[in-house]
C-alpha positions as CSV (number, residue, x, y, z in Angstrom):
1,M,-13.9,92.3,-88.4
2,I,-14.4,89.1,-86.3
3,R,-15.1,86.1,-88.4
4,A,-18.2,84.1,-87.5
5,A,-19.9,81.0,-89.0
6,V,-23.3,79.3,-88.9
7,I,-23.8,75.6,-89.3
8,T,-27.4,74.3,-89.8
9,V,-27.7,70.7,-88.7
10,S,-30.5,69.0,-90.6
11,D,-30.7,65.9,-92.7
12,R,-33.4,67.4,-94.9
13,S,-31.7,70.8,-95.4
14,A,-28.3,69.1,-96.1
15,A,-30.0,66.9,-98.8
16,G,-31.8,69.9,-100.4
17,E,-35.2,68.6,-99.4
18,R,-36.1,71.5,-97.2
19,E,-35.0,75.2,-97.2
20,D,-32.9,76.2,-94.2
21,A,-35.2,78.6,-92.3
22,S,-33.1,79.0,-89.1
23,G,-29.5,79.5,-90.4
24,P,-30.2,82.7,-92.3
25,I,-31.7,84.3,-89.1
26,A,-28.5,83.6,-87.3
27,V,-26.4,84.9,-90.2
28,A,-28.5,88.1,-90.4
29,A,-28.1,88.7,-86.7
30,L,-24.3,88.2,-86.8
31,R,-23.9,90.5,-89.8
32,E,-26.1,93.2,-88.2
33,A,-23.9,92.9,-85.1
34,G,-20.8,93.6,-87.2
35,F,-19.4,90.1,-87.6
36,D,-18.0,88.9,-90.9
37,C,-20.2,85.9,-91.6
38,S,-20.7,83.8,-94.8
39,D,-24.1,82.2,-95.5
40,A,-25.0,79.2,-93.3
41,V,-23.7,75.8,-94.2
42,A,-26.0,72.8,-93.9
43,V,-24.7,69.4,-92.7
44,P,-26.6,66.2,-91.9
45,D,-27.6,65.3,-88.4
46,G,-25.1,63.2,-86.4
47,A,-22.1,63.8,-84.1
48,D,-19.5,63.0,-86.8
49,S,-20.8,65.5,-89.3
50,V,-21.1,68.2,-86.6
51,E,-17.6,67.5,-85.4
52,R,-16.2,67.8,-89.0
53,A,-18.1,71.0,-89.8
54,L,-17.0,72.7,-86.5
55,T,-13.4,71.6,-87.1
56,V,-13.4,73.1,-90.6
57,E,-14.7,76.5,-89.3
58,V,-12.3,76.5,-86.3
59,V,-9.3,75.8,-88.5
60,A,-10.5,78.5,-91.0
61,G,-10.3,81.1,-88.2
62,A,-13.9,81.6,-87.1
63,K,-14.0,83.1,-83.6
64,L,-17.8,82.5,-83.1
65,I,-19.6,79.5,-84.4
66,I,-23.4,79.1,-84.1
67,T,-25.0,75.8,-84.8
68,S,-28.7,75.4,-85.3
69,G,-30.6,72.1,-85.0
70,G,-29.9,68.7,-83.7
71,T,-30.2,69.6,-80.0
72,G,-33.4,67.8,-79.1
73,V,-34.0,64.2,-77.9
74,G,-34.6,62.5,-81.2
75,P,-32.4,59.6,-82.3
76,R,-30.5,61.7,-84.9
77,D,-30.2,64.8,-82.6
78,Q,-26.5,64.6,-81.8
79,T,-25.2,68.1,-82.2
80,P,-24.2,68.4,-78.5
81,E,-22.2,65.1,-78.8
82,G,-20.3,66.4,-81.9
83,T,-19.7,69.8,-80.3
84,A,-18.4,68.2,-77.1
85,R,-15.7,66.5,-79.2
86,V,-14.4,69.9,-80.4
87,M,-14.7,72.2,-77.4
88,T,-12.1,72.2,-74.7
89,R,-13.9,74.1,-72.0
90,A,-17.7,74.5,-71.4
91,V,-19.4,77.9,-70.8
92,P,-22.5,76.5,-69.2
93,G,-24.0,79.9,-68.3
94,I,-24.8,80.6,-71.9
95,A,-26.5,77.3,-72.5
96,E,-28.4,77.6,-69.2
97,E,-29.7,81.1,-70.2
98,L,-30.7,79.8,-73.6
99,R,-32.7,77.0,-72.0
100,R,-34.2,79.3,-69.4
101,R,-35.4,81.8,-72.1
102,G,-36.6,79.0,-74.4
103,A,-38.6,77.3,-71.6
104,A,-40.2,80.7,-70.7
105,E,-41.4,81.0,-74.3
106,K,-42.7,77.4,-74.5
107,P,-42.3,74.3,-72.4
108,A,-40.5,72.3,-75.1
109,G,-37.7,74.8,-74.7
110,M,-36.4,72.9,-71.7
111,L,-35.8,69.9,-73.9
112,T,-32.8,71.4,-75.8
113,R,-29.5,69.8,-74.9
114,G,-27.4,72.5,-76.6
115,L,-23.9,73.3,-75.3
116,A,-21.8,76.4,-75.3
117,G,-18.0,76.3,-74.9
118,V,-14.6,77.4,-76.2
119,V,-12.1,75.8,-78.4
120,D,-8.5,76.3,-77.2
121,P,-6.0,77.4,-78.4
122,H,-8.0,78.8,-81.3
123,G,-10.0,81.3,-79.2
124,T,-13.3,80.2,-80.7
125,L,-16.7,80.3,-79.0
126,V,-19.2,77.6,-80.1
127,V,-22.9,77.8,-79.2
128,N,-25.6,75.3,-80.1
129,L,-29.0,76.8,-80.8
130,P,-32.3,74.8,-81.4
131,G,-33.3,74.3,-85.0
132,S,-36.5,76.3,-85.0
133,P,-36.5,79.8,-86.4
134,S,-38.1,81.2,-83.3
135,G,-35.5,79.5,-81.1
136,V,-32.7,81.0,-83.2
137,A,-34.3,84.5,-83.2
138,S,-34.7,84.5,-79.4
139,G,-31.3,82.9,-78.8
140,M,-29.1,85.2,-80.9
141,P,-29.5,88.3,-78.7
142,I,-28.4,86.2,-75.7
143,V,-25.3,85.0,-77.6
144,L,-24.5,88.4,-78.9
145,S,-24.8,90.0,-75.5
146,V,-21.6,88.2,-74.4
147,A,-19.8,87.0,-77.6
148,R,-17.4,89.9,-78.1
149,H,-16.4,89.8,-74.4
150,V,-15.7,86.1,-74.5
151,I,-13.7,86.4,-77.8
152,D,-11.7,89.3,-76.3
153,Q,-10.9,87.3,-73.2
154,L,-9.9,84.3,-75.3
155,G,-7.5,86.6,-77.1
156,G,-5.9,87.7,-73.8
157,G,-8.1,90.7,-73.0
158,D,-8.8,91.8,-69.5
159,H,-12.0,91.1,-67.5
């Protein structure tokens, strides 16, 4: 089984002040798709905490990492900045499709700054999703439609 991980980026969830409503949706989708995925881990907002959490999962062998939250335009929304520090190559088509789908569902969907990319040489795909449960629910099918193919190619598979 391919190992996946979910990181929820939220000051309140990380502090135990609010239940994580989006991470479990991503975890359930990954498990249903046949990935080995532990429960979501909550970390505070900020580029440094995102970078640390992603690095931990990459080193632990995750081949697909989903983040939820911290992709907006608020002062603490720095998930893309932390992700950019870890990924080595962007896969902009995934992020573009997530934005397109999100904006079609509601105008605020175009405000997400989420990234998608790979971490070489570990062969890991990282995708930032918005923090809303609806954004995760609509984004996971997009990610899952290409995730295994990307992971296979990162491992040396043919096109």
